[in-house]
N, C-alpha and C positions, 0 to 999 in steps of 0.2 A: 324692612320687615319689623313689625311691632315686637317690642321686647316682652309683651305679655305671653307670648307663646312659650310653651314648656319644651325646652330642648331635650330633656330626658324622655318626654312623651313622644317627641318627633322620632327619636331613635328607638323607642320601645324598650328602654332599659330602666333599671331601678336607679334611685338617686345615689346609692352606694356602689354602683357598678365600677368594676376595676377598669384600668386602661385597656386591658386586653378585650374586655367585653364591649367597651366603647368602639374599639377598632373593628371587632367582628361584626357588630351591629351596623356600623357604617358601610363596611364592604358589602354586606348582604343587600342593604337598601340601595347602595350606589349602583350595583349591578342590575338591579331591577328597574331603576328609574332614570338611568343615564340617558340624555337626549340622543346619543348615538345608537342606543338600543331601541329607543322608541322615537324616531325622528318625526317632527311635526306634531307631536303630542304636547300641547301646551300645559296640560295638567301634570304630566310627567316632568316637564321642565321646571315648573314651579316647585314641585315636590323635591326634585333634586337640589334646587337652590336651598330649600329649607334644611334638607339633610346635610348638605355641605356646611351651611352656617352653624347648625347644631354641633357638628363634628369639630369645626374649627374652634368653637368655644370650649367644648368638653374635653377635647384632646390636649388642650393646653392647661397645664396645672394652675398657673397663675390666673388665667381667665376663668377657669372653672371655679376656683375659690372665690373670685370676685362675683361671679354669677350666683353662686350659692348664697353668698352673704347679702347681695343687694336684691336678688329676686327680680320683681317687676321694675325696680329702680335701676336695673343694670343698663348703663348707657350704651347706645349703639350709634355710631355715625351713619352716614348714608349707606355705607357698605362695610360689612364686617372686615373685608379684606384691607380696608384703609387703616384699621386699628393697629397702631404700632407697626405699620408695614415697613417703614424704613429700618426699624430696629430688628425686625424678624424676617425680612424677606429672604435672607439666606438660610434661615432655620426652619421655617414652617413648610416650605415647598416640598423638598425631596429628602430632607434630613431623616435618617433612619431607614430609608428605602434603598440604600445602595445594594444590599444583597438581593433584595426583591427585583430591583431594576436589572441587575446582572442576570438573574435567573430568566426574566422574561425577554431580555435582549437576546440571550442564547436561545430561548425557545423560539423567538421570532426568526433568528437565523436558521434554526433547524427546520422551521415551517417553510421558510423560503427554499431551503435545499430540497424539501420534500416535494416541492412543486414539479421539479424536473431533475432527475438524478441519474447519472451514468451508471450502468451496471458494473459490478465488480469484475476485475480480471481474474481468470482462473489460471492456476499454475499446474504444469505437468512436467514430469521428468522422464527422459528416455535414455537408455544406455545401449550403445551400438558398438559393433566391431569396426576396426579400422577399414576393412574392406568395404563395409556398408557406408562409411563416411566418404570413401573415395568414389564409389559408384552411385551413391544415393539409394534410398530404400523407402519402404512404407511401413510404419509401425502403428500399433494401436496403443492409445493412451486412455487410461481410466480417469475420469474426472467426476467430481461431485459438485453439482450446482444447486443453488437455491431457486426454487420455482414457486409461483403462487399456489397456495393451498387450494386444492380442488373443492374442499367442503365449504370454506368461507369465501373463496375467490379472492383471497388476499386481504379481506376486510378485517380480519382478526377476531370478529365476533361470531359466536355460534348462530347460524342462520335461524335456528329454532327458538332462540332466546329473545326476550323483550328488551327494550331500551329504557334507560333511566336518565334522569336529569343529572348533568355533570355537577358535582358538588364544588368543584374548583371555581367555576364561573357562574354558577346558578342558572345555567341554561342559556346564558348570553352569548357564549362562543368566544368572548374576549374578556380580558382582565384589565382593570384600571390600576395604575400605579401612580402615587403622588396625589397632590391636592391642587385644586384650582388656585392660581391660573396655570400651574405647572403640572399638567396631567398627561399621562401616556397610556395608550391602550395597545395591548398585545394579544395576538392569537392565543387562546387558551392552550397550554401545552398538554393538558390532560385529554381533552376531547378533540383537539386540533381544529377548533372553530366550529364544530358541529353542534355543540350545546348539549348533546346527549351522548352517553356512552353505553356500551352493551352491558346488560346485566350479567352475562356469562360469556367468557372467552371461548373461542373455538377449541374443542377438545382434540381435534386432529393435529393442529399445529401449536397448541398451548398458547394461543393468542399472538404468535409471531407473524402470522399471515403468510409464512413461507415454510416449505418443507424441503429436506435434502433429497436430491434425486441423482443416482449414479448413472453414468453413461460412458460408453466406450466410443472414442473418436479415432478415426483413421487419419494419421498425419503423414504427409509426404515429406521425407527428409531429403533436401537437395544435395547433389554431389558437391563435395568440398567443405562440408561443415566440419567444425573443429570442436574440441572440448570446451564447453562453456558458452557455446553459441545459443542464441535465443531465436526461436521461430514464432512469429506472431500470426495467429489465425484470427482474422478480424471477424467479429460478430459471433464468436463461439463461446463467449463468456456468459455471465449472468445477465438476465434481462434488466433493462433500465426501469426506474420507477417513475410513474406519472408521465409516461411518454418519453423518458430519457433514452439516450442511445445504449445499445447493448455493449457489454464489455468484450474483451478479447480473451482468447486462450493463448497463454504464453508457454511454449514448450522449451525446456532447458535440456541441452544435449550433453552427454558424457560419453567420450570415446574410450573404450577399454585399451589397456596397454597391450601392444603387440609383442609376440615372443622374440622377434628379431628386427623388425623395422622400427625406426624412431622418426617421428614426424617433426620437422622444423619448418614452420610456415607451410609452404606448398611443396617442399622437397622431402623425400624419403631417404633416410640414411641407413646403411647396412655395412657391417664389417665382414670382409671375405678373407679367410686364411689362405696362405700360399705356402707350398713347400719351397725349400731352398732352390731346388733345380727349376721349379716353375718360375720363380722370380729371376733366376739367372738366365735361363734359356728362353723364357717366354712360353705361353701356353694359351689354349682356349679352354675355359672352364664354364660350367653351367652355374648360373646364379638365379636365385628367385627374384621375381618382380611381382608387383601387385596384380599384374595381368597374367602371370604364369611364368614358367622358366624361360630364360634367355641365355644365349651364348655370349660370353664376354671374352674379348681378346686381350691377353696380358702381354704387353711388350717385354722384350728381354731387358734385364738389368734394372727392373723396378726395385724400389726400396720400401721397407715397411713404413706405413703411414701415408704413402702417396694415395691420391684420390683419382678415381676414374668416374666418368659420368655416362649415364644412359638418359639421353634427352627425352623428355616427354613421358617418362615413366613414374612421375610423382603424382601429386594430388591436383585435381582440377581446381582452378581458382573459383572461389565462391562468387566472385564478381564477374565471371566470364572472361577473364584475361589470360587464356591459355591454360597450360598445365606445367607443374613443376617437374624437376628431374629426380632421378634416382642417383644418389651420391654413394659411391663404393669406396670404402677405406680399406686399403690392403694391409695385411698383417702377415709377415713372414714367420713361420713356425719351424723351429729346428726339430728333427726327428727325436722322439723320446728315447727309443732304444735302438741300438745298432748291433747287428750281428758282426762276426769277424770280418767277413768280406766287405760289408758296408764301411766298417771302420778303416780297413785298408784303403778303400776308395777315397774316403774323406782325408786320410793322411797324404795320399798321393795328390789330391786337390790342393792341400796345404803346401806341399812341396813345390807344386807348379805355380802357385800364386803366393809368393812370399811377402807381398806388400803389407805394410802396417797401416791400417786405416786410421788408427788413433794418432798417428804422427801428423796427420793433417789438421788436427784440432788445435794446435798451438799450445798444448798444455806445458811443454818444456821450454817455452820462450822465457828469456831473462828480461828484467826491467830494461826498457829502452829499446827492445826489439832484438837484442842479441840472443843467440841460441847456443846450446851446448855443442 
């Protein structure tokens, strides 16, 4: 390219233009004349070469001073790119564009994600009684999901407003980063490649494209759920974007504490108090179960802390492997108050049964096994 051409005139700037003005002018012209924007247009291709050449000279402080000093005598090799290429090939390509590159790489990743995106999972919490956890139940869960705005149909723009050219890309839909030969093009993050942006955002959704919608969903709680279980209802979450799959509704369960049953895995534990005579003589007592009252046979001579089992009276397995048991812990309770006759009976019982139970504990054994 002949050196007689005025690089300042090519970029449309004053001779005392600042570095920022040179950069701004170049970006504006590059967006308009880049061959990818106007493929097959020979005039645009030549103009872009002139613009790139002018920018390559004026954006470099030393070259610009040399150009201003020599004017028409400014020497050019066959290509301006060969001028001091070996010395500057690491510096003139992408130097100074790290932040810009990072921005548009992120924008490109976000644009790719926007092509097809799975809908967000919705979270719901339910609190149920132990009986409901054992038998299963149906509960209603209130959820709030994001749905496309009915006014703008998810497009974020007010349908009654006009469109204007995107100032970020100049209407090209993509942005150039770097200089030839190291040039990158990215989808414009402002207009998302459309080249135009709405002059006014949708007033119904404030430009979000989505609005919150509350809904009540009936959820079937299977028998055997425990505290902290998660129930996944596929496809009841938020809608996917750009054809992506719908998210799920995740229901977290909490089982309230029962007044007398304690759950341990699939077994239900309960403590049953016995009188001294019931423990000594045996008895039949009524005990509660999760299915209603049941008669429990107490054998004679039981001790406090012993356990009895009611098979199949526990919690159904969530995985369909039968049902747990009800575990009954016996607790012998002495009478709190005795009348005179009861006291006489207890003394008679003591006289008839003089054994010392503590003697069997080995408390009085001497070292070596000897006893007193």
